[in-house]
DRENTORKOL-3810 file (N, C-alpha, C; in nm, 4 decimals):
REM DRENTORKOL-3810
@n.u->7.3534; n.v->10.0985; n.w->8.6117; ca.u->7.3934; ca.v->10.2287; ca.w->8.6610; c.u->7.5233; c.v->10.2139; c.w->8.7403
@n.u->7.6191; n.v->10.2970; n.w->8.7088; ca.u->7.7471; ca.v->10.2932; ca.w->8.7780; c.u->7.7338; c.v->10.3645; c.w->8.9119
@n.u->7.7804; n.v->10.2982; n.w->9.0161; ca.u->7.7776; ca.v->10.3588; ca.w->9.1485; c.u->7.8860; c.v->10.4653; c.w->9.1586
@n.u->7.8704; n.v->10.5525; n.w->9.2556; ca.u->7.9678; ca.v->10.6588; ca.w->9.2780; c.u->8.1046; c.v->10.6004; c.w->9.3113
@n.u->8.1063; n.v->10.4924; n.w->9.3891; ca.u->8.2322; ca.v->10.4287; ca.w->9.4277; c.u->8.3097; c.v->10.3814; c.w->9.3057
@n.u->8.2410; n.v->10.3195; n.w->9.2114; ca.u->8.3073; ca.v->10.2694; ca.w->9.0915; c.u->8.3544; c.v->10.3840; c.w->9.0020
@n.u->8.2731; n.v->10.4873; n.w->8.9922; ca.u->8.3103; ca.v->10.6023; ca.w->8.9103; c.u->8.4359; c.v->10.6701; c.w->8.9656
@n.u->8.4422; n.v->10.6898; n.w->9.0977; ca.u->8.5608; ca.v->10.7502; ca.w->9.1586; c.u->8.6827; c.v->10.6596; c.w->9.1433
@n.u->8.6630; n.v->10.5304; n.w->9.1607; ca.u->8.7741; ca.v->10.4366; ca.w->9.1477; c.u->8.8308; c.v->10.4387; c.w->9.0059
@n.u->8.7448; n.v->10.4342; n.w->8.9054; ca.u->8.7910; ca.v->10.4358; ca.w->8.7661; c.u->8.8563; c.v->10.5683; c.w->8.7298
@n.u->8.8026; n.v->10.6774; n.w->8.7804; ca.u->8.8601; ca.v->10.8090; ca.w->8.7525; c.u->8.9992; c.v->10.8220; c.w->8.8134
@n.u->9.0140; n.v->10.7791; n.w->8.9385; ca.u->9.1453; ca.v->10.7852; ca.w->9.0030; c.u->9.2448; c.v->10.6907; c.w->8.9368
@n.u->9.1982; n.v->10.5744; n.w->8.8929; ca.u->9.2863; ca.v->10.4795; ca.w->8.8236; c.u->9.3325; c.v->10.5384; c.w->8.6899
@n.u->9.2418; n.v->10.6009; n.w->8.6170; ca.u->9.2770; ca.v->10.6625; ca.w->8.4897; c.u->9.3795; c.v->10.7738; c.w->8.5102
@n.u->9.3591; n.v->10.8555; n.w->8.6133; ca.u->9.4517; ca.v->10.9641; ca.w->8.6407; c.u->9.5882; c.v->10.9106; c.w->8.6829
@n.u->9.5882; n.v->10.8013; n.w->8.7584; ca.u->9.7144; ca.v->10.7400; ca.w->8.7994; c.u->9.7912; c.v->10.6908; c.w->8.6772
@n.u->9.7212; n.v->10.6316; n.w->8.5810; ca.u->9.7881; ca.v->10.5851; ca.w->8.4589; c.u->9.8371; c.v->10.7021; c.w->8.3741
@n.u->9.7661; n.v->10.8147; n.w->8.3775; ca.u->9.8155; ca.v->10.9345; ca.w->8.3076; c.u->9.9471; c.v->10.9821; c.w->8.3687
@n.u->9.9566; n.v->10.9838; n.w->8.5003; ca.u->10.0791; ca.v->11.0260; ca.w->8.5685; c.u->10.1933; c.v->10.9297; c.w->8.5355
@n.u->10.1649; n.v->10.7999; n.w->8.5392; ca.u->10.2685; ca.v->10.7020; ca.w->8.5057; c.u->10.3108; c.v->10.7130; c.w->8.3586
@n.u->10.2157; n.v->10.7403; n.w->8.2713; ca.u->10.2483; ca.v->10.7594; ca.w->8.1299; c.u->10.3351; c.v->10.8821; c.w->8.1088
@n.u->10.3058; n.v->10.9883; n.w->8.1801; ca.u->10.3891; ca.v->11.1088; ca.w->8.1689; c.u->10.5300; c.v->11.0811; c.w->8.2189
@n.u->10.5408; n.v->11.0065; n.w->8.3283; ca.u->10.6730; ca.v->10.9741; ca.w->8.3813; c.u->10.7510; c.v->10.8873; c.w->8.2830
@n.u->10.6852; n.v->10.7898; n.w->8.2230; ca.u->10.7533; ca.v->10.7021; ca.w->8.1274; c.u->10.7949; c.v->10.7789; c.w->8.0027
@n.u->10.7078; n.v->10.8659; n.w->7.9545; ca.u->10.7390; ca.v->10.9413; ca.w->7.8334; c.u->10.8466; c.v->11.0464; c.w->7.8585
@n.u->10.8603; n.v->11.0918; n.w->7.9819; ca.u->10.9621; ca.v->11.1932; ca.w->8.0109; c.u->11.1036; c.v->11.1379; c.w->7.9997
@n.u->11.1195; n.v->11.0051; n.w->7.9989; ca.u->11.2513; ca.v->10.9477; ca.w->7.9743; c.u->11.2961; c.v->10.9715; c.w->7.8303
@n.u->11.2003; n.v->10.9862; n.w->7.7396; ca.u->11.2318; ca.v->11.0016; ca.w->7.5982; c.u->11.2258; c.v->11.1458; c.w->7.5511
@n.u->11.1288; n.v->11.2212; n.w->7.5990; ca.u->11.1160; ca.v->11.3599; ca.w->7.5570; c.u->11.0446; c.v->11.4410; c.w->7.6640
@n.u->11.0794; n.v->11.5679; n.w->7.6724; ca.u->11.0052; ca.v->11.6626; ca.w->7.7551; c.u->10.9689; c.v->11.7848; c.w->7.6716
@n.u->10.9645; n.v->11.7649; n.w->7.5424; ca.u->10.9321; ca.v->11.8722; ca.w->7.4497; c.u->10.7821; c.v->11.8976; c.w->7.4522
@n.u->10.7417; n.v->12.0172; n.w->7.4898; ca.u->10.5996; ca.v->12.0499; ca.w->7.4983; c.u->10.5335; c.v->12.0574; c.w->7.3616
@n.u->10.6124; n.v->12.0618; n.w->7.2546; ca.u->10.5549; ca.v->12.0628; ca.w->7.1201; c.u->10.5160; c.v->11.9223; c.w->7.0747
@n.u->10.5653; n.v->11.8219; n.w->7.1465; ca.u->10.5301; ca.v->11.6841; ca.w->7.1154; c.u->10.3845; c.v->11.6606; c.w->7.1565
@n.u->10.3039; n.v->11.6108; n.w->7.0631; ca.u->10.1613; ca.v->11.5931; ca.w->7.0878; c.u->10.1350; c.v->11.4985; c.w->7.2048
@n.u->10.2029; n.v->11.3854; n.w->7.2089; ca.u->10.1765; ca.v->11.2848; ca.w->7.3113; c.u->10.2191; c.v->11.3336; c.w->7.4498
@n.u->10.3340; n.v->11.3989; n.w->7.4568; ca.u->10.3778; ca.v->11.4511; ca.w->7.5860; c.u->10.2839; c.v->11.5616; c.w->7.6337
@n.u->10.2424; n.v->11.6469; n.w->7.5444; ca.u->10.1520; ca.v->11.7553; ca.w->7.5800; c.u->10.0155; c.v->11.7016; c.w->7.6220
@n.u->9.9720; n.v->11.5913; n.w->7.5601; ca.u->9.8446; ca.v->11.5294; ca.w->7.5943; c.u->9.8480; c.v->11.4755; c.w->7.7384
@n.u->9.9639; n.v->11.4314; n.w->7.7851; ca.u->9.9774; ca.v->11.3834; ca.w->7.9226; c.u->10.0152; c.v->11.4961; c.w->8.0187
@n.u->10.0809; n.v->11.5990; n.w->7.9677; ca.u->10.1285; ca.v->11.7092; ca.w->8.0511; c.u->10.0134; c.v->11.7946; c.w->8.1030
@n.u->9.9211; n.v->11.8298; n.w->8.0148; ca.u->9.8143; ca.v->11.9240; ca.w->8.0510; c.u->9.7252; c.v->11.8709; c.w->8.1641
@n.u->9.6727; n.v->11.7471; n.w->8.1576; ca.u->9.5859; ca.v->11.7038; ca.w->8.2685; c.u->9.6600; c.v->11.6711; c.w->8.3984
@n.u->9.7884; n.v->11.6380; n.w->8.3902; ca.u->9.8603; ca.v->11.5998; ca.w->8.5121; c.u->9.9352; c.v->11.7151; c.w->8.5777
@n.u->9.9448; n.v->11.8278; n.w->8.5117; ca.u->10.0192; ca.v->11.9406; ca.w->8.5672; c.u->9.9631; c.v->11.9910; c.w->8.7004
@n.u->9.8309; n.v->11.9947; n.w->8.7219; ca.u->9.7828; ca.v->12.0385; ca.w->8.8541; c.u->9.8322; c.v->11.9492; c.w->8.9685
@n.u->9.8417; n.v->11.8197; n.w->8.9458; ca.u->9.8913; ca.v->11.7298; ca.w->9.0515; c.u->10.0388; c.v->11.7554; c.w->9.0784
@n.u->10.1154; n.v->11.7800; n.w->8.9731; ca.u->10.2581; ca.v->11.8099; ca.w->8.9917; c.u->10.2771; c.v->11.9447; c.w->9.0611
@n.u->10.1914; n.v->12.0390; n.w->9.0305; ca.u->10.2000; ca.v->12.1695; ca.w->9.0956; c.u->10.1644; c.v->12.1581; c.w->9.2440
@n.u->10.0754; n.v->12.0635; n.w->9.2763; ca.u->10.0335; ca.v->12.0434; ca.w->9.4144; c.u->10.1478; c.v->11.9913; c.w->9.5012
@n.u->10.2351; n.v->11.9079; n.w->9.4448; ca.u->10.3466; ca.v->11.8512; ca.w->9.5224; c.u->10.4797; c.v->11.9162; c.w->9.4862
@n.u->10.4769; n.v->12.0362; n.w->9.4330; ca.u->10.6002; ca.v->12.1032; ca.w->9.3905; c.u->10.6896; c.v->12.1424; c.w->9.5076
@n.u->10.6371; n.v->12.1418; n.w->9.6295; ca.u->10.7187; ca.v->12.1770; ca.w->9.7453; c.u->10.8191; c.v->12.0676; c.w->9.7800
@n.u->10.8006; n.v->11.9465; n.w->9.7273; ca.u->10.8944; ca.v->11.8376; ca.w->9.7541; c.u->11.0184; c.v->11.8527; c.w->9.6670
@n.u->11.1356; n.v->11.8235; n.w->9.7206; ca.u->11.2580; ca.v->11.8388; ca.w->9.6407; c.u->11.2751; c.v->11.7317; c.w->9.5332
@n.u->11.2150; n.v->11.6149; n.w->9.5522; ca.u->11.2282; ca.v->11.5078; ca.w->9.4529; c.u->11.1088; c.v->11.4138; c.w->9.4635
@n.u->11.1053; n.v->11.3162; n.w->9.3771; ca.u->11.0057; ca.v->11.2076; ca.w->9.3829; c.u->10.8623; c.v->11.2569; c.w->9.3644
@n.u->10.8400; n.v->11.3515; n.w->9.2748; ca.u->10.7048; ca.v->11.4013; ca.w->9.2519; c.u->10.6126; c.v->11.2907; c.w->9.2028
@n.u->10.6576; n.v->11.2153; n.w->9.1035; ca.u->10.5732; ca.v->11.1131; ca.w->9.0442; c.u->10.5396; c.v->11.0045; c.w->9.1458
@n.u->10.6370; n.v->10.9607; n.w->9.2210; ca.u->10.6140; ca.v->10.8577; ca.w->9.3211; c.u->10.5142; c.v->10.9052; c.w->9.4261
@n.u->10.5256; n.v->11.0287; n.w->9.4686; ca.u->10.4333; ca.v->11.0847; ca.w->9.5668; c.u->10.2917; c.v->11.0899; c.w->9.5124
@n.u->10.2763; n.v->11.1323; n.w->9.3876; ca.u->10.1440; ca.v->11.1413; ca.w->9.3272; c.u->10.0826; c.v->11.0031; c.w->9.3121
@n.u->10.1596; n.v->10.9063; n.w->9.2643; ca.u->10.1068; ca.v->10.7717; ca.w->9.2428; c.u->10.0674; c.v->10.7076; c.w->9.3760
@n.u->10.1493; n.v->10.7215; n.w->9.4781; ca.u->10.1151; ca.v->10.6655; ca.w->9.6087; c.u->9.9905; c.v->10.7340; c.w->9.6652
@n.u->9.9813; n.v->10.8638; n.w->9.6490; ca.u->9.8624; ca.v->10.9358; ca.w->9.6946; c.u->9.7369; c.v->10.8905; c.w->9.6227
@n.u->9.7454; n.v->10.8732; n.w->9.4910; ca.u->9.6294; ca.v->10.8260; ca.w->9.4158; c.u->9.5933; c.v->10.6831; c.w->9.4529
@n.u->9.6941; n.v->10.5997; n.w->9.4765; ca.u->9.6682; ca.v->10.4625; ca.w->9.5177; c.u->9.5972; c.v->10.4589; c.w->9.6530
@n.u->9.6417; n.v->10.5423; n.w->9.7471; ca.u->9.5769; ca.v->10.5479; ca.w->9.8778; c.u->9.4349; c.v->10.6035; c.w->9.8681
@n.u->9.4134; n.v->10.7011; n.w->9.7823; ca.u->9.2776; ca.v->10.7523; ca.w->9.7605; c.u->9.1870; c.v->10.6446; c.w->9.7027
@n.u->9.2386; n.v->10.5684; n.w->9.6063; ca.u->9.1595; ca.v->10.4589; ca.w->9.5486; c.u->9.1263; c.v->10.3552; c.w->9.6550
@n.u->9.2220; n.v->10.3228; n.w->9.7402; ca.u->9.1974; ca.v->10.2262; ca.w->9.8471; c.u->9.0901; c.v->10.2787; c.w->9.9431
@n.u->9.0999; n.v->10.4071; n.w->9.9778; ca.u->9.0006; ca.v->10.4665; ca.w->10.0673; c.u->8.8618; c.v->10.4661; c.w->10.0046
@n.u->8.8537; n.v->10.4940; n.w->9.8767; ca.u->8.7252; ca.v->10.4939; ca.w->9.8075; c.u->8.6641; c.v->10.3545; c.w->9.8088
@n.u->8.7461; n.v->10.2547; n.w->9.7823; ca.u->8.6959; ca.v->10.1175; ca.w->9.7769; c.u->8.6525; c.v->10.0711; c.w->9.9150
@n.u->8.7310; n.v->10.0988; n.w->10.0172; ca.u->8.7003; ca.v->10.0499; ca.w->10.1515; c.u->8.5924; c.v->10.1305; c.w->10.2241
@n.u->8.5928; n.v->10.2612; n.w->10.2070; ca.u->8.5040; ca.v->10.3444; ca.w->10.2870; c.u->8.3682; c.v->10.3713; c.w->10.2221
@n.u->8.3595; n.v->10.3616; n.w->10.0917; ca.u->8.2292; ca.v->10.3892; ca.w->10.0283; c.u->8.1526; c.v->10.2654; c.w->10.0000
END
């Protein structure tokens, strides 16, 4: 049985890799008709909308936030 701590850690890690994948793919295309970009765009858009008040560094802010959440989950739970 997977503990809650492991489930949260894996979920946050997966989401962090989705954000990094979207950032990497945005160097090549930002076309929403592209299947791969759209596959990464849809689940990560709420996180980008959450930090839209920042003038720059959206991806870096999201990744650092997810990393800190993962650390908190591992240490505190």
